N, C-alpha and C positions, 0 to 999 in steps of 0.2 A: 484475581491474579495470584495472590499469595497461595490460594488453595491449589492452583494449577502447578505452581513450583513445588509445593509440598507433595502433591500426588506424583510428580515426575521423580522426585527423590526416592519415593517409596518403590517405584518401578525399577530403579537402577539396582542391579545385583550388587551385594556388598562384597562378594568373594570374586577374586580374579578368575578369568577363564582358565580352565584346565589346559595344560600344554598337550598338544597332539603328538601321538607317536608317528614315526615315519610311515607306518602302515596306514594310519588314519589320514595322513596328508596325501599319500598315494591314491587313496580312494577318491580324492577330489579330481584326479586326472582322468581325462577321457582321450580316446585315440580314434583317429580316422585313418585306418591302416590302408596303405597302398597295396596293390598286388605285386609291386616290384620293391625289393629290399633296398634300403639306402645304406646298409651295412654289409661289408663283404670281408671275409677272411681271405687275404691275398694268396697265401700259400699254406694249405692245410698241413703239409708235411712239417712246416716249422713248428706248429702247435704240437704235433705228434712226437717229433724227435728232439727239438731244442728247448721246449718250454715245459719242464716237469711240473711246475706249480700251477699252470693254467690260470695265471693271475687275473685275467679278464673275467673269470667266473667269480672273482672275489670283489673287485672294485666297482663293478657295474651296479649302480643303485637299483636298477630295474630288473636285475638278474636276467638279462637278455641272453647271456652266453652260458651254455650248458655243455659240459664235456660228457659224452657217452661213448664208452668203449674206445674207439679209435677215431672219433669224429667230433668236431665242434658244431653244435646246433646253435643257430642264431635266430632268436625269436624277435625279429625286428619290430613286430607289431606293437610291442609294449615299450619301445625305446623312449626314454625321457628327453632325448636330444641334448644331453649335457656335454657330449664330446669327450667324456673321460676315457673311453676306449681308444680314441684317436691319439691321445697323449700318454695313456697308461701302459700300452702294450710295449714291453721292453724290446721287441723285435720289429716294431712299427709294421705289424702284419695285418692290421685292421684298416680297411678303407672306410671312412665315414664321411658322408655328405648329408646335407639337409634333405629331407623328403621333398618330393615334387610339391608344387604349390597346391594348397588345399588338403594336403595329407599330413599326417603326423600327430603330434600331441596337441590337445586342446586343454588349456588351463581353465579351471573354475575357481572363483574366489570362495573362500570358506573359512 
């Protein structure tokens, strides 16, 4: 019995686990993308004319929103479903709903 306890103590690492970067944590996410987007820019002209900073391209942790030329591209397939775009857009110009059942983000423990 004492030998089993001693052996178990030897197997336990003495150093704490290394903290993961955001990129390493995002690697643990998997997506089951729907063919229909659950994210919609309500009025693209608001992005073009009233929003010079395109703040949604900054606060989205999944970098779903990309501004190219005169258009906002929405890569909904990689959405983390955090809802930050729903509350972060200063013009409330993003419609956000949960994806249909069975679609969206799949979390893995790690």
